[in-house]
N, C-alpha and C positions, 0 to 999 in steps of 0.2 A: 531568659532566653525564651525565642519564638518555638515555638511545634514547627518544625521542617517536614512535612510529607512529596511522597515522588516514592515510583514504582518500584519493583522492582524485577529480573530475568527468571524467579521461580514459573513454570508453567502454570499458571491459571487453570482455572474450571472454568469448560464451556465447548463452543467450536469457535473453529473461524472460517472469514469466507475470503479467497482470492479473486479481486473483479481484476482482469488481465487484458489487456486490447492487444490482436494477433497480426492490426499493423504496427510491418518495423517488426516483426516472432526473430528478427536474430538477431533483437536485444531484447524483446520482451521472454523468449522463452527460460535466456539465462536469468532473467531479472526473478523469474518463476518460480526455474529450479535455487535458487541464494536466498527464496524467502521462504519454498518448502523448508529447505537443508536446516535455515536459523530454525524457527518452527519446533523440528522435529532437534535438532540437538540440547533447543532449552526445553523438552521433556512432553511437547507435545503430539499425542500420537496423530498418527499420515490418516486415522481414521476420523478423528476429528478435523479436518480440513476437506475444504468445498472450491474450487475452483470454476471462478466461472466467466469465458473469455466474451468480448464484444470484438466485433468488427476492429471499430480504430477508439484514436483515445479518444477525438470528442464523443464517442458515445458513453465511455466506462461512468461518466458524471449518475450521468442515468439509472446502469446497470447499480452502478453503489451505491445510488440510495435505496432503489428497491431492494437488493438484499443489505444493507442495515438495515432497514427499516421494516424487515419480513419479522424480525424479534426472533431470529434463530441462531443470534451469534452475539460472541462475546466481542467481536476487533473482525475489524474489516482491511484489507491491506487494498490500495488500488496499483498497480501497477502499469504503465503505458511511456512512450516513446511516442514522445516529437525529435526534429531535428530540421534545423535551420536549412530551408531552400532558397531558389531568388523569387523569389514573391508571399506578398503579404499575409499566407496563409499562417506562419508556421504563427507568428501574432497570437491573433486571433484562436488556431488549436492551443493554444499556448496557453493563451488568457487565459478563457471557458473550463477549460478539464483542472485547470489548477482553481478557482472563482467555484466552479461545480463542486468538488469532490470538498473543498474545503466551509460550501455553506455543508455540508453533509454531514462533517467533522461537527459542525457547532447543534445540528437538531437531532442525531440520530442518537442512540438509547446506550448505545454502544460504541466502544475507539475505532476511530477508523484513523488510518494514517496515508499517508503520500509517498509512493514514491513512483510519481512518473518523471523521466528523465525530460531536456530541456534543454540541448544542445548546441551546439554552432557546427561540430561536425558528425559527423559517422566517427573519425574514432574517440571521438569521443564520449559519443552511445558506449561505443564497445569498451573505455577504459572503467568508466563508470557499469559494468553490465557486468564484472570480476576481472578487466584486469589486472589496469596499473593501477585504479582509483575503489579499490573493492569488492563491492556487490552489494548496489544503492536498494538491491530488493529484498538483498538482505537484513541488512537498517530499518526500511522499512519496518520486515516485521518483528526484529525487535524490539521498534518504540511500539509498536500493535502488545506485545506479547508487556512490555512495564508500562501503554495507559493504561490495558485492563486492568494490572494487580495496583497502580494511582488510586483510579476510581474506585476498583473493589474495599482499597482501606479506606477511602470516604465517604463512603454507604451509598455509594449507588452504582449505575451500571453505567 
């Protein structure tokens, strides 16, 4: 029988950071509230969470890299929102932020999770920020707790 390793949702030791874009704040503010609520509900003290805001979702990758490599955090949750418009701008920003946060998660010594919405419509974004489809900020926070605990089980940061 193979050994299986997976994280759990017990409050881990250490600090968390949330990086969040101010652009589309009518969506990112509820994502942030959902992430904070999920962390606290799973036993993380509000005093163990720092929030970093950047102007737009494109800037989120750079901010998240600096926060994740600071050595201060066991987990970092990146939150943003890109809504498709009438120009190719959506593809550029959505692709770059996904690639950027992905690269951070591969190289950081802490858990990094992706809570960036990339939607076709405002309605889809609203639904994913807590209306009909749950809150993807909360989902990213829960995934971060689980990943921190999995890394601890493995004996790595």
